[in-house]
MDAnalysis code that builds the backbone (N, CA, C; Angstrom):
import MDAnalysis as mda
import numpy as np

u = mda.Universe.empty(600, n_residues=200, atom_resindex=np.repeat(np.arange(200), 3), trajectory=True)
u.add_TopologyAttr("name", ["N", "CA", "C"] * 200)
u.add_TopologyAttr("resid", np.arange(1, 201))
u.add_TopologyAttr("resname", ["MET", "MET", "LYS", "LYS", "ARG", "PHE", "GLY", "LEU", "PHE", "VAL", "VAL", "ILE", "CYS", "PHE", "ALA", "ILE", "THR", "CYS", "VAL", "MET", "PHE", "PRO", "ILE", "ARG", "VAL", "ALA", "ALA", "GLN", "GLN", "ASP", "SER", "ALA", "PHE", "MET", "GLU", "LEU", "ALA", "LYS", "LYS", "ARG", "PHE", "SER", "VAL", "ARG", "GLN", "PHE", "ALA", "ASP", "LYS", "PRO", "VAL", "PRO", "LYS", "ASP", "LEU", "LEU", "LEU", "LYS", "VAL", "LEU", "GLU", "ALA", "ALA", "ASN", "VAL", "ALA", "PRO", "THR", "ALA", "LYS", "ASN", "LEU", "GLN", "PRO", "HIS", "ARG", "ILE", "HIS", "VAL", "LEU", "THR", "LYS", "ALA", "GLU", "ASP", "ILE", "ALA", "LYS", "LEU", "ASP", "GLU", "LEU", "SER", "PRO", "CYS", "ARG", "TYR", "GLY", "ALA", "PRO", "VAL", "VAL", "LEU", "VAL", "PHE", "SER", "TYR", "ASN", "THR", "GLU", "GLU", "ASP", "TRP", "LYS", "HIS", "GLY", "GLU", "GLU", "PRO", "GLY", "VAL", "ARG", "SER", "GLY", "VAL", "GLU", "ASP", "VAL", "SER", "ILE", "VAL", "ALA", "THR", "HIS", "VAL", "MET", "LEU", "ARG", "ALA", "ALA", "GLU", "LEU", "GLY", "LEU", "GLY", "THR", "THR", "TRP", "VAL", "ASN", "ARG", "PHE", "ARG", "ASN", "SER", "GLN", "LEU", "GLU", "LYS", "ALA", "LEU", "LEU", "PRO", "GLU", "ASN", "GLU", "ARG", "SER", "VAL", "LEU", "ILE", "MET", "PRO", "ILE", "GLY", "PHE", "PRO", "ALA", "GLU", "ASN", "ALA", "LYS", "PRO", "SER", "ARG", "MET", "HIS", "THR", "THR", "LYS", "LYS", "PRO", "LEU", "ASP", "LYS", "THR", "VAL", "ILE", "TRP", "HIS"])
u.atoms.positions = np.array([
    [21.787, -120.933, 2.357],
    [22.902, -120.209, 1.742],
    [22.634, -119.927, 0.257],
    [22.106, -120.981, -0.401],
    [21.796, -120.816, -1.828],
    [20.727, -119.752, -2.040],
    [19.739, -119.713, -1.142],
    [18.665, -118.730, -1.253],
    [19.220, -117.318, -1.112],
    [20.181, -117.149, -0.153],
    [20.774, -115.826, 0.049],
    [21.532, -115.380, -1.200],
    [22.313, -116.326, -1.780],
    [23.075, -115.996, -2.988],
    [22.143, -115.649, -4.152],
    [21.066, -116.439, -4.259],
    [20.111, -116.166, -5.325],
    [19.474, -114.788, -5.139],
    [19.131, -114.487, -3.882],
    [18.526, -113.185, -3.582],
    [19.457, -112.038, -3.915],
    [20.754, -112.212, -3.589],
    [21.764, -111.198, -3.894],
    [21.905, -111.034, -5.404],
    [21.865, -112.157, -6.119],
    [21.960, -112.138, -7.575],
    [20.802, -111.341, -8.179],
    [19.595, -111.559, -7.658],
    [18.413, -110.842, -8.153],
    [18.546, -109.341, -7.905],
    [19.028, -108.985, -6.711],
    [19.203, -107.564, -6.368],
    [20.208, -106.905, -7.307],
    [21.325, -107.602, -7.584],
    [22.350, -107.052, -8.475],
    [21.800, -106.867, -9.889],
    [21.068, -107.883, -10.361],
    [20.477, -107.790, -11.708],
    [19.506, -106.626, -11.796],
    [18.709, -106.440, -10.749],
    [17.747, -105.334, -10.734],
    [18.464, -103.993, -10.761],
    [19.562, -103.892, -9.977],
    [20.315, -102.637, -9.929],
    [20.930, -102.321, -11.286],
    [21.484, -103.346, -11.941],
    [22.083, -103.143, -13.264],
    [21.025, -102.696, -14.264],
    [19.847, -103.306, -14.193],
    [18.752, -102.940, -15.092],
    [18.345, -101.486, -14.888],
    [18.264, -101.076, -13.618],
    [17.866, -99.692, -13.304],
    [18.869, -98.685, -13.856],
    [20.152, -99.073, -13.870],
    [21.186, -98.177, -14.386],
    [21.204, -98.169, -15.908],
    [21.089, -99.359, -16.510],
    [21.259, -99.490, -17.954],
    [20.036, -99.070, -18.756],
    [18.839, -99.251, -18.203],
    [17.629, -98.946, -18.975],
    [17.564, -97.478, -19.400],
    [17.781, -96.513, -18.466],
    [17.761, -95.103, -18.914],
    [18.819, -94.806, -19.965],
    [19.988, -95.481, -19.864],
    [21.046, -95.251, -20.849],
    [20.594, -95.725, -22.225],
    [19.951, -96.911, -22.255],
    [19.467, -97.435, -23.532],
    [18.398, -96.535, -24.119],
    [17.490, -96.038, -23.268],
    [16.433, -95.143, -23.734],
    [17.026, -93.870, -24.305],
    [18.022, -93.301, -23.592],
    [18.670, -92.075, -24.072],
    [19.337, -92.309, -25.415],
    [19.991, -93.481, -25.548],
    [20.659, -93.794, -26.813],
    [19.648, -93.905, -27.948],
    [18.491, -94.500, -27.656],
    [17.454, -94.617, -28.676],
    [16.937, -93.246, -29.082],
    [16.774, -92.333, -28.098],
    [16.295, -90.990, -28.406],
    [17.311, -90.249, -29.271],
    [18.598, -90.374, -28.921],
    [19.635, -89.739, -29.723],
    [19.605, -90.279, -31.147],
    [19.428, -91.577, -31.264],
    [19.395, -92.209, -32.573],
    [18.218, -91.681, -33.394],
    [17.062, -91.545, -32.744],
    [15.879, -91.042, -33.448],
    [16.115, -89.624, -33.954],
    [16.762, -88.789, -33.138],
    [17.038, -87.422, -33.582],
    [17.995, -87.418, -34.767],
    [19.061, -88.209, -34.662],
    [20.041, -88.239, -35.746],
    [19.425, -88.761, -37.040],
    [18.536, -89.738, -36.913],
    [17.857, -90.253, -38.105],
    [17.026, -89.157, -38.765],
    [16.327, -88.369, -37.935],
    [15.516, -87.271, -38.461],
    [16.399, -86.211, -39.106],
    [17.494, -85.858, -38.437],
    [18.397, -84.837, -38.962],
    [18.990, -85.272, -40.311],
    [19.297, -86.561, -40.444],
    [19.848, -87.067, -41.699],
    [18.774, -87.209, -42.770],
    [17.550, -87.491, -42.346],
    [16.436, -87.660, -43.286],
    [16.081, -86.340, -43.971],
    [16.157, -85.241, -43.235],
    [15.772, -83.941, -43.778],
    [16.701, -83.509, -44.898],
    [16.137, -82.990, -45.966],
    [16.946, -82.386, -47.021],
    [16.174, -81.217, -47.617],
    [16.873, -80.366, -48.336],
    [16.245, -79.196, -48.941],
    [15.433, -79.631, -50.160],
    [14.121, -79.476, -50.069],
    [13.214, -79.897, -51.141],
    [13.049, -78.755, -52.138],
    [13.300, -79.056, -53.398],
    [13.168, -78.049, -54.447],
    [12.182, -78.478, -55.534],
    [11.378, -79.471, -55.216],
    [10.286, -79.898, -56.086],
    [9.118, -80.301, -55.188],
    [8.015, -79.578, -55.324],
    [6.863, -79.832, -54.466],
    [5.688, -80.387, -55.251],
    [4.920, -81.235, -54.588],
    [3.719, -81.795, -55.199],
    [2.629, -80.732, -55.269],
    [1.782, -80.834, -56.274],
    [0.645, -79.917, -56.420],
    [-0.466, -80.403, -55.486],
    [-0.264, -80.151, -54.214],
    [-1.154, -80.695, -53.185],
    [-1.202, -79.726, -52.019],
    [-2.379, -79.323, -51.581],
    [-2.457, -78.372, -50.462],
    [-1.979, -78.990, -49.147],
    [-1.519, -78.139, -48.266],
    [-1.105, -78.593, -46.935],
    [-2.234, -78.299, -45.959],
    [-2.794, -79.324, -45.305],
    [-3.878, -79.083, -44.346],
    [-3.439, -78.132, -43.236],
    [-4.349, -77.284, -42.814],
    [-4.014, -76.281, -41.802],
    [-3.586, -76.932, -40.496],
    [-4.224, -78.059, -40.141],
    [-3.860, -78.700, -38.874],
    [-2.419, -79.203, -38.902],
    [-1.930, -79.583, -40.083],
    [-0.546, -80.019, -40.211],
    [0.399, -78.826, -40.084],
    [0.020, -77.707, -40.692],
    [0.826, -76.492, -40.554],
    [0.898, -76.046, -39.093],
    [-0.209, -76.168, -38.389],
    [-0.220, -75.780, -36.977],
    [0.723, -76.647, -36.156],
    [0.799, -77.929, -36.480],
    [1.738, -78.809, -35.777],
    [3.173, -78.372, -36.021],
    [3.463, -77.969, -37.251],
    [4.802, -77.467, -37.568],
    [5.092, -76.190, -36.781],
    [4.116, -75.297, -36.748],
    [4.308, -74.008, -36.086],
    [4.422, -74.143, -34.570],
    [3.846, -75.197, -34.022],
    [3.994, -75.449, -32.584],
    [5.459, -75.693, -32.229],
    [6.206, -76.293, -33.159],
    [7.637, -76.517, -32.919],
    [8.376, -75.188, -32.828],
    [7.928, -74.211, -33.606],
    [8.533, -72.873, -33.535],
    [8.296, -72.256, -32.168],
    [7.152, -72.551, -31.600],
    [6.749, -71.932, -30.338],
    [7.545, -72.438, -29.141],
    [8.226, -73.578, -29.287],
    [9.026, -74.098, -28.172],
    [10.520, -73.826, -28.370],
    [10.877, -73.149, -29.456],
    [12.294, -72.846, -29.713],
    [12.810, -71.799, -28.727],
    [14.078, -71.903, -28.339],
    [14.650, -70.885, -27.448],
    [14.984, -69.605, -28.192],
    [14.856, -68.482, -27.498],
    [15.289, -67.185, -28.026],
    [15.993, -66.440, -26.896],
    [16.793, -65.448, -27.248],
    [17.552, -64.708, -26.245],
    [16.625, -64.100, -25.190],
    [16.903, -64.417, -23.936],
    [16.100, -63.940, -22.803],
    [14.617, -64.294, -22.951],
    [14.330, -65.245, -23.814],
    [12.948, -65.662, -24.099],
    [12.063, -64.490, -24.530],
    [12.652, -63.555, -25.261],
    [11.896, -62.381, -25.696],
    [10.988, -62.684, -26.892],
    [11.296, -63.763, -27.605],
    [10.446, -64.227, -28.707],
    [10.103, -63.118, -29.717],
    [11.132, -62.510, -30.313],
    [10.872, -61.432, -31.266],
    [10.506, -61.930, -32.662],
    [10.586, -63.255, -32.873],
    [10.364, -63.803, -34.214],
    [8.908, -63.676, -34.642],
    [8.740, -63.573, -35.948],
    [7.409, -63.583, -36.555],
    [7.470, -64.536, -37.755],
    [6.400, -65.286, -37.950],
    [6.317, -66.190, -39.093],
    [5.059, -65.825, -39.873],
    [5.252, -65.282, -41.059],
    [4.123, -64.933, -41.919],
    [3.843, -66.130, -42.827],
    [2.629, -66.674, -42.712],
    [2.259, -67.873, -43.470],
    [1.529, -67.426, -44.732],
    [2.200, -67.528, -45.864],
    [1.606, -67.085, -47.132],
    [0.874, -68.244, -47.798],
    [-0.440, -68.087, -47.927],
    [-1.263, -69.119, -48.573],
    [-2.142, -68.523, -49.681],
    [-2.430, -67.221, -49.595],
    [-3.313, -66.578, -50.576],
    [-2.570, -66.358, -51.895],
    [-3.298, -66.514, -52.974],
    [-2.695, -66.408, -54.315],
    [-2.013, -65.056, -54.524],
    [-2.626, -63.966, -54.029],
    [-2.041, -62.648, -54.260],
    [-0.715, -62.470, -53.511],
    [-0.625, -63.054, -52.303],
    [0.629, -62.964, -51.548],
    [1.713, -63.846, -52.172],
    [1.321, -65.019, -52.624],
    [2.262, -65.909, -53.305],
    [2.790, -65.232, -54.578],
    [1.885, -64.541, -55.296],
    [2.294, -63.839, -56.523],
    [3.307, -62.736, -56.207],
    [3.086, -61.995, -55.127],
    [4.036, -60.958, -54.710],
    [5.401, -61.571, -54.428],
    [5.370, -62.706, -53.727],
    [6.621, -63.362, -53.381],
    [7.355, -63.850, -54.630],
    [6.606, -64.381, -55.586],
    [7.221, -64.883, -56.820],
    [7.929, -63.774, -57.592],
    [7.481, -62.541, -57.420],
    [8.152, -61.415, -58.068],
    [9.478, -61.085, -57.381],
    [9.604, -61.515, -56.122],
    [10.778, -61.177, -55.325],
    [11.821, -62.288, -55.273],
    [11.391, -63.515, -55.548],
    [12.326, -64.640, -55.480],
    [11.907, -65.734, -56.459],
    [12.883, -66.356, -57.133],
    [12.573, -67.465, -58.040],
    [12.573, -68.814, -57.326],
    [12.652, -68.795, -55.997],
    [12.924, -70.029, -55.251],
    [11.735, -70.560, -54.444],
    [10.526, -70.449, -54.989],
    [9.382, -71.072, -54.308],
    [9.272, -72.538, -54.692],
    [9.725, -72.900, -55.867],
    [9.753, -74.282, -56.342],
    [8.374, -74.944, -56.368],
    [7.333, -74.138, -56.565],
    [5.990, -74.684, -56.674],
    [5.325, -75.032, -55.361],
    [5.907, -74.651, -54.242],
    [5.308, -74.959, -52.935],
    [3.987, -74.197, -52.779],
    [2.967, -74.822, -52.181],
    [1.672, -74.163, -52.017],
    [1.646, -73.148, -50.877],
    [2.642, -73.245, -49.983],
    [2.711, -72.355, -48.815],
    [4.149, -71.874, -48.683],
    [4.301, -70.622, -48.286],
    [5.641, -70.097, -48.000],
    [5.609, -69.426, -46.638],
    [6.602, -69.753, -45.819],
    [6.756, -69.110, -44.512],
    [7.806, -68.014, -44.637],
    [7.442, -66.822, -44.222],
    [8.395, -65.709, -44.205],
    [8.791, -65.471, -42.759],
    [10.070, -65.646, -42.474],
    [10.569, -65.492, -41.108],
    [11.187, -64.108, -40.935],
    [10.744, -63.418, -39.908],
    [11.268, -62.085, -39.625],
    [11.353, -61.908, -38.114],
    [11.873, -60.763, -37.697],
    [11.872, -60.456, -36.258],
    [11.471, -59.001, -36.059],
    [10.841, -58.765, -34.913],
    [10.418, -57.424, -34.535],
    [11.621, -56.689, -33.946],
    [12.030, -55.601, -34.580],
    [13.233, -54.882, -34.160],
    [13.079, -54.199, -32.805],
    [11.853, -54.080, -32.331],
    [11.617, -53.464, -31.031],
    [11.646, -54.492, -29.897],
    [11.688, -55.775, -30.257],
    [11.581, -56.814, -29.237],
    [12.826, -57.673, -29.078],
    [13.709, -57.722, -30.075],
    [14.865, -58.611, -29.933],
    [15.858, -58.060, -28.911],
    [16.654, -58.956, -28.342],
    [17.632, -58.569, -27.337],
    [18.758, -57.754, -27.955],
    [19.160, -56.667, -27.256],
    [20.294, -55.847, -27.705],
    [21.401, -55.918, -26.653],
    [22.622, -56.104, -27.108],
    [23.773, -56.180, -26.218],
    [24.059, -54.801, -25.643],
    [24.031, -54.677, -24.323],
    [24.219, -53.374, -23.689],
    [25.631, -52.837, -23.776],
    [26.607, -53.713, -24.032],
    [28.006, -53.286, -24.042],
    [28.650, -53.366, -25.425],
    [27.901, -53.872, -26.407],
    [28.418, -53.978, -27.773],
    [27.372, -53.420, -28.741],
    [27.466, -52.135, -29.067],
    [26.482, -51.538, -29.970],
    [26.390, -52.289, -31.296],
    [25.181, -52.527, -31.742],
    [24.967, -53.211, -33.010],
    [24.812, -54.716, -32.887],
    [25.191, -55.271, -31.738],
    [25.043, -56.714, -31.533],
    [23.650, -56.975, -30.970],
    [22.879, -57.795, -31.697],
    [21.505, -58.068, -31.306],
    [21.152, -59.505, -31.671],
    [20.044, -59.997, -31.169],
    [19.753, -61.428, -31.281],
    [18.750, -61.802, -32.366],
    [18.189, -60.844, -33.056],
    [17.080, -61.137, -33.961],
    [17.342, -62.232, -34.977],
    [18.476, -62.142, -35.679],
    [18.778, -63.126, -36.731],
    [18.987, -64.513, -36.134],
    [19.723, -64.591, -35.020],
    [19.967, -65.916, -34.438],
    [18.685, -66.496, -33.840],
    [17.846, -65.660, -33.248],
    [16.570, -66.151, -32.718],
    [15.738, -66.778, -33.834],
    [15.632, -66.058, -34.936],
    [14.847, -66.562, -36.071],
    [15.469, -67.836, -36.630],
    [16.787, -67.899, -36.669],
    [17.457, -69.078, -37.213],
    [17.163, -70.324, -36.379],
    [17.158, -70.172, -35.068],
    [16.826, -71.307, -34.201],
    [15.382, -71.744, -34.445],
    [14.481, -70.784, -34.499],
    [13.062, -71.076, -34.732],
    [12.875, -71.791, -36.070],
    [13.517, -71.293, -37.101],
    [13.362, -71.871, -38.437],
    [13.916, -73.292, -38.496],
    [14.978, -73.558, -37.767],
    [15.542, -74.913, -37.724],
    [14.566, -75.877, -37.061],
    [13.928, -75.445, -35.979],
    [12.880, -76.261, -35.349],
    [11.787, -76.590, -36.364],
    [11.390, -75.591, -37.122],
    [10.322, -75.777, -38.112],
    [10.741, -76.785, -39.181],
    [11.956, -76.661, -39.698],
    [12.441, -77.584, -40.728],
    [12.406, -79.027, -40.248],
    [12.890, -79.256, -39.036],
    [12.962, -80.622, -38.525],
    [11.577, -81.192, -38.242],
    [10.708, -80.387, -37.678],
    [9.346, -80.862, -37.403],
    [8.607, -81.156, -38.706],
    [8.798, -80.315, -39.705],
    [8.169, -80.542, -41.004],
    [8.619, -81.876, -41.587],
    [9.911, -82.149, -41.518],
    [10.440, -83.415, -42.032],
    [9.843, -84.591, -41.275],
    [9.703, -84.432, -39.986],
    [9.122, -85.500, -39.155],
    [7.682, -85.808, -39.569],
    [6.969, -84.776, -40.035],
    [5.565, -84.930, -40.410],
    [5.371, -85.249, -41.890],
    [6.474, -85.474, -42.604],
    [6.368, -85.840, -44.016],
    [6.297, -84.670, -44.970],
    [6.577, -83.465, -44.482],
    [6.590, -82.280, -45.332],
    [8.023, -81.937, -45.734],
    [8.150, -81.189, -46.818],
    [9.456, -80.745, -47.266],
    [9.588, -79.237, -47.114],
    [10.807, -78.789, -46.927],
    [11.094, -77.352, -46.827],
    [12.436, -77.076, -47.488],
    [12.695, -75.808, -47.734],
    [14.050, -75.389, -48.078],
    [14.262, -73.971, -47.553],
    [15.449, -73.728, -47.074],
    [15.816, -72.422, -46.498],
    [16.271, -71.535, -47.644],
    [15.599, -70.416, -47.850],
    [15.884, -69.551, -49.003],
    [16.331, -68.168, -48.540],
    [17.476, -67.745, -49.058],
    [17.966, -66.376, -48.824],
    [17.999, -65.562, -50.109],
    [17.602, -66.173, -51.219],
    [17.704, -65.481, -52.513],
    [16.483, -64.587, -52.744],
    [16.543, -63.423, -52.143],
    [15.518, -62.393, -52.328],
    [16.094, -61.082, -51.818],
    [15.508, -59.981, -52.260],
    [15.940, -58.667, -51.779],
    [15.173, -58.364, -50.491],
    [15.879, -58.374, -49.379],
    [15.211, -58.180, -48.085],
    [14.402, -56.894, -48.027],
    [14.985, -55.821, -48.491],
    [14.294, -54.530, -48.401],
    [13.006, -54.530, -49.223],
    [13.034, -55.175, -50.383],
    [11.841, -55.226, -51.230],
    [10.758, -56.110, -50.610],
    [11.181, -57.243, -50.051],
    [10.209, -58.129, -49.407],
    [9.550, -57.446, -48.213],
    [10.368, -56.761, -47.428],
    [9.836, -56.067, -46.250],
    [8.828, -54.991, -46.650],
    [9.126, -54.293, -47.713],
    [8.207, -53.245, -48.185],
    [6.900, -53.850, -48.691],
    [6.994, -55.010, -49.326],
    [5.808, -55.630, -49.932],
    [4.936, -56.384, -48.939],
    [5.556, -56.970, -47.912],
    [4.795, -57.921, -47.094],
    [4.847, -57.711, -45.580],
    [5.796, -56.912, -45.090],
    [5.979, -56.847, -43.635],
    [5.680, -55.462, -43.058],
    [5.358, -55.420, -41.772],
    [5.230, -54.123, -41.090],
    [6.582, -53.419, -41.019],
    [6.565, -52.124, -40.742],
    [7.805, -51.335, -40.750],
    [8.808, -51.780, -39.689],
    [8.321, -52.321, -38.580],
    [9.222, -52.672, -37.478],
    [9.750, -54.108, -37.558],
    [9.617, -54.754, -38.706],
    [10.120, -56.117, -38.859],
    [11.217, -56.175, -39.917],
    [12.197, -57.054, -39.663],
    [13.269, -57.304, -40.618],
    [13.222, -58.775, -41.030],
    [13.315, -59.022, -42.318],
    [13.235, -60.388, -42.834],
    [14.584, -61.090, -42.686],
    [14.522, -62.409, -42.490],
    [15.730, -63.216, -42.365],
    [15.776, -64.293, -43.450],
    [14.665, -64.988, -43.666],
    [14.617, -66.031, -44.686],
    [13.183, -66.282, -45.104],
    [13.038, -66.951, -46.236],
    [11.729, -67.477, -46.622],
    [11.870, -68.990, -46.730],
    [10.773, -69.683, -46.469],
    [10.819, -71.137, -46.446],
    [9.594, -71.730, -47.144],
    [9.736, -72.141, -48.406],
    [8.662, -72.889, -49.051],
    [8.412, -74.175, -48.266],
    [7.142, -74.554, -48.147],
    [6.807, -75.765, -47.395],
    [5.638, -76.471, -48.078],
    [5.705, -77.781, -48.140],
    [4.640, -78.557, -48.771],
    [5.045, -80.023, -48.837],
    [4.236, -80.813, -49.512],
    [4.571, -82.218, -49.707],
    [5.595, -82.333, -50.830],
    [6.681, -83.061, -50.611],
    [7.672, -83.220, -51.673],
    [7.076, -83.930, -52.883],
    [7.505, -83.538, -54.065],
    [7.106, -84.257, -55.272],
    [7.714, -85.660, -55.233],
    [7.137, -86.574, -55.980],
    [7.614, -87.956, -55.968],
    [9.078, -88.069, -56.364],
    [9.515, -87.212, -57.274],
    [10.909, -87.283, -57.737],
    [11.829, -86.307, -57.004],
    [11.351, -85.710, -55.900],
    [12.212, -84.814, -55.118],
    [13.324, -85.623, -54.464],
    [14.523, -85.092, -54.509],
    [15.651, -85.792, -53.903],
    [16.686, -84.774, -53.428],
    [17.552, -85.183, -52.524],
    [18.587, -84.260, -52.033],
    [19.529, -83.841, -53.153],
    [20.150, -82.686, -53.008],
    [21.161, -82.256, -53.965],
    [22.366, -83.193, -53.868],
    [23.180, -83.213, -54.900],
    [24.308, -84.152, -54.926],
    [25.336, -83.845, -53.835],
    [25.312, -82.622, -53.297],
    [26.264, -82.254, -52.245],
    [25.692, -82.447, -50.834],
    [24.467, -82.946, -50.757],
    [23.762, -82.993, -49.467],
    [24.544, -83.732, -48.386],
    [25.140, -84.835, -48.719],
    [25.839, -85.643, -47.706],
    [27.339, -85.361, -47.652],
    [27.795, -84.378, -48.420],
    [29.221, -84.033, -48.381],
    [29.483, -83.130, -47.184],
    [30.119, -83.672, -46.176],
    [30.379, -82.931, -44.946],
    [31.869, -82.905, -44.641],
    [32.333, -81.790, -44.145],
    [33.717, -81.703, -43.704],
    [33.894, -82.581, -42.462],
    [35.062, -83.149, -42.270],
    [35.293, -83.916, -41.031],
    [35.254, -82.976, -39.829],
    [34.923, -83.528, -38.667],
    [34.791, -82.712, -37.466],
    [36.047, -81.917, -37.155],
    [37.219, -82.495, -37.440],
    [38.446, -81.772, -37.086],
    [38.676, -80.532, -37.945],
    [37.838, -80.340, -38.987],
    [37.924, -79.122, -39.803],
    [36.983, -78.033, -39.294],
    [36.003, -78.409, -38.493],
    [35.022, -77.422, -38.029],
    [34.954, -77.292, -36.514],
    [35.562, -78.216, -35.791],
    [35.553, -78.180, -34.320],
    [36.960, -77.934, -33.813],
    [37.135, -76.900, -33.002],
    [38.433, -76.561, -32.451],
    [38.393, -76.779, -30.951],
    [39.159, -77.748, -30.469],
    [39.200, -78.028, -29.030],
    [40.186, -77.087, -28.342],
    [39.790, -76.567, -27.207],
    [40.677, -75.679, -26.415],
    [40.957, -76.323, -25.065],
])
């Protein structure tokens, strides 16, 4: 009788473990993501240090797995590393912050999804935004800093650096953060969820 009870006890413990282990793993994964999301901040001081190409490729791989409307992948990422291209960019925006590399995010106007029933509604900007967010988080995970920059004249940047069929969305300086780089004083100031989430 004791053996049967012990056997039943072992079976129950095994069943509980099988149920609880995936839950614990999922919780750990969620925690890791939240830690990364909180760790990331907009870097506005970069170290005078080149970014190895293999590290940039790892960052760009994250862009390649981002979702886009109908998976049309209209986004383009122009990686500016040459001095002449960086100089052109510096004429268009004061927000490079000394980064050795700048990513210019754009979309091909011939490839993004267009809403068939709502003229003018298209996916290019949102597709690029999702891609750029993937890049920011992956960069932070790899010890690189980034900042999302909109302070530039889109039409001028497009004329200087992009093909005619592309529209710019943002530029993103990327590099190793300087030792004294830190988040802005408003970085952790967030509205409570009940101010931004509306339940229906």
